[in-house]
N, C-alpha and C positions, 0 to 999 in steps of 0.2 A: 611584421615579425611575429611568429607564433609564440604564444605564452609557454613557459616551461612545462614539461610533462608532469602530470600528477604523480606524486610519490605515494606508493602503497605501503602501509605499515602493518605488519602481522601482529596478531595478538599473541604475546609470549607468556605473560603471567596473568592468569585470570584473577588472582588475588589482588593485583594492582588496581583493578577496576572497582574493587569493593572496599578499598582502604579510604583513608582520610582524603578529603579534597577541599575545594574552595567554594562549594555550594552552600546554601543557607543551612544552618543547623536546624534540628527538629524544633528547637525552642523558637526559632525565628521564622518558621515557615508559614505562620498565619499572615504575615505582612512583608512584602518585598518592596522597599522604598528607594533603594539605591538607583542611581541613573543607569540606563542601559550601557553595557560595555561595548568597546569597539577594538578588540584585540586584532592586531594585523597578521597574526599567525594562527590559523584555525585548523582544527581537526574535524574532518567530516566522517561521520560514522556510517557504516553499511551493515545491514543485517545478514549479509553473506549469500543471498540468493540473487539470481540474475537481475531481476528488476531493481532491487535495492542497490546493487552494484552500479547499474546504469544511472540511476538517479543520483547516487553519491558522486559519480564521476561528473555528471552535468553540474551539480552544485559546486564542486571543486573548481571546475573550469570557469564557471561564471564568476565565482569569487576571485579567481586569479585575474580574470579580465578586469575586475574592479579594483585590483591592486593589493589583494590579500595573498599571503603565502598559505598554501594548503597542503595537508597530507590526509590520506584516507586510512581509517582503521576499521577493519572488518571484525565485528563481534556478532556471532550468530544467535544470540539469545537475548531477548528483550529484558529478561530478569537481570542481565549484566549490563547491557548498554544504556538502559534508562538511568540507573544510579550513576554511571559514568558521565552521562549527560548532565545530571544534576550537579555533580562535583566539579565539572569543568574539564574533565579529562577528554571528553568529546564535546564539541561545540555546536554541532548541527547534525541532525539526522533526517532523512525522508521518512515520513510516517503516513498512516492511513487514519483519517479523522475519526470515524466512528469506532474503529477497532482500538485505537489508542485511548480514546475517551473511556471506553468500557474497561480497558486494562487499568488505567489510572484509578478509575472509580472502584474497581475491585481491590486495588492496592490500598486505597484510602479507607473504604467503607466495608470491605470484606467480600469474599467470593460470592456470597448470597445476596449482595446488594442489587436492587433493580437496575437494569441497564440504562445508560444515559444516551448512548448512541441512537440515532433515529434516521429514517429516510430523509428527513428535512435537514439540509446542510446548515442553515443558520442556527437551528436548535442544537445540532450536534456541536458546532463550533463554539457556541456559548458555553455549553457544558464542558467541553474540552479545555477551553481557556480558563474557566473557573477552577478546574482541577489542577491545571499545570502551573498557574501563577504562584501559588503558595510554595511550590517546590523549586522556584527560581527558574522556571522555564517559560519561554515566550513562544506562542504558536503563531506563525506567520500566515500570510494569506493562502487559502487553498487554491489549487489549480483546477483546470477543467478536466484533467485526466482522472478517471475513477477506476480503481481496481476493487471490484466487489464480486460477491458470488453471482453466478449466472448459470443458466440451464440451457443445454443444447440437445438437439435431436439430429438425426441424419437429414441431409438435404432432401433425400428421396421421401422420407417420412413426412417432412414438412410440406412438400409439394403434393403428396397424396392426400393429405388431410387439410390443406389450405391453412397452414399454421405460420403465423408471423410473431405472435405474442403468447405469453402464458395464458392470457384470457382465452385465446383461440383454443388452446389445448384443453382448458377446463370446459369450454362450451361444447367441444367435440365429444365429451364423455368417453374418452378412450382410456382404459386402465393402463398404467405404465409401471414397469420395473425401473427403479432409479439406481444408477451407479453413483455412489457417493461414499463419504466416510461413515463409519458406523455410528458416529454421534448424530447423524442426520435424522435418526428416528425420533430424537427428542428436541433438536434445535428448532426454535420458532421460525428461522429463516429457511428451513429445509422442508422435510416431509410434512410436519404439522402446518406450516405456513402455506404450502402449496394447496393443501386441502381447505384450510380456513379462508384464505384470501382468494384463491382461484377456483376452488371446487375440483381440483385435480385428484383423482383416485390413484394413490401410490400403493400398489399391491405388495411390494417388497422393496427393501433397500439392500442392494448388492454392495457389501462393504469393500469396495476396491479403491477407496481414497478419493480425494478431491482433485479432479483434473489429471489423474495419472494416465499413463499410456494404457494400462490394463482396463481402466474405467472406460476410456474412449473406444478401445477395441471391443468392449462388451456391447456398446451401443452400435458400433459399426457392423458387428456381426448379427445384430438382432436379438442377442441374448437379453439385453436391456433396451429400453426405448428412450431413456432420458439420462443425462449425465450432469452432475454438479461440477462446474469448473469456475473460471473467473472471466471477467470482461476483457482482460488483457492476454488471454490465452492465444498464443500465436500459432498453434499447431492444429487448429480445428479443421482447416482445409485438407490437411494430410489424411484425416479420417473421414472426410466427407460430411462434416458436421456443421451446423449453423446454430447460432444463439437465438433463443426466443426472448423477445423483449419483455422486461419486467415492467409492464405497463401500469400496474397498480402499486408499484414501489414497495415490494416486500422487503427488499434489501436495504441495509443502512447506507448512509452517505459516506462511503470510504474514499473520499477525494484525497489525492496526494497533497500533503501539507508538510512544509519544513517546520521542525521544532528545534529551537536553539536554547543554549544556556544564556539567559538574559544578561548576566553579569559580564560575559565575555563576547557575546555575539548578538546582542539585542539592539544594535544600532540601526539607524536609518540606512546606512551604507550596505549592510548585509541584507536588509529587507529589500532594498531597491535592486540589488544584484540578483537575488533569487526570484523576485517578482517577475523578472524578464522572462523566465521560463513559462510563467502562467499565461503569457500572451500567445504562446504557440502550441505547447504540448497538449495533445488530446489523448483520449483513451485509445483511439485507433493508432495514433503515432506510437504510443507506448507498447502496444501489442506488436507493431512492426519492429521496434527496436529490440524487444525480447526475442523475436524470431531471428534477427540478424546475429544476436549473441548465442542463442541456443541451437538453432538449426544450421546457421551458416558458419558457426564457430569463429566469429569475429571477436576480437578483444573488446570488452565493455568500454575501455577508454577510447578506442578508435571509433566505435559506434557512436558514443556520446559526442565526441569532437566533430565527427562528420555531420551529425544531426544539427548541432548548434551552429556550425558554419553554414550549412545549407539554409538554415532559418534566419541567417543574418545576425546571429547573436555573438558570433566570434568572427574575427577577420580571416580572410582566406590565407 
């Protein structure tokens, strides 16, 4: 028998997410000693874009299979959903390890604080958990799937110059125009990192955004030679593009990781339910799921359910 359909809850009052809640007060945030909670009714948060919606649906379905009641709340701004997670108005969200570690670090130590996310997953997770715990948050086990920045060229350009990795591009000494966000000029993972780590000469940054249609079209047409996108971009084939491997690990470890309100959802039951996804979901799988939702116009819940059923995590 199929589990009940996931119920989606719309965000109606933004102010409700910033009001009083049940999370630890600022005075208590240095030490969280209460036993992990196991509420049987859980709210799964989504950041409102396709991948986050898919992950939230998978979390909700796995929790339902484990006996929890779930609903999904879409909140498109981390500045809103993270406090709601602390207060217990949201119980679990899919996050990205390095990005969330740096976000919490900036919140705690100021925008100019040195970053704590790194290409090393273990180092990143240690930093993330140390920042999350005093806020009443528990960071569960990271999965195999990674959504991090990535760089792509046309398949023809790669074949012509024998390129499979960013090191290959640096060794080829080919100057490139890079389609990316305008912040790429200064960000260490972008143009400066390409030069420092790989020896790639970026002659100009074409500010067309990260992985946008316009950015990919610029590379497809030859106006630019390199585009900044992500490892789970499902549309590269449509533009004749291929990723170049980040073989020297310029990018941080943005593995998919569930973050929960410890007082409500820190139990072994929640952890076990969500850990099941880690046994199957890969970066390639996530890109394929994004494609089904974005390009094939399938509902995220249907895509999520079909994937989990196909992987044996839900009954037929």
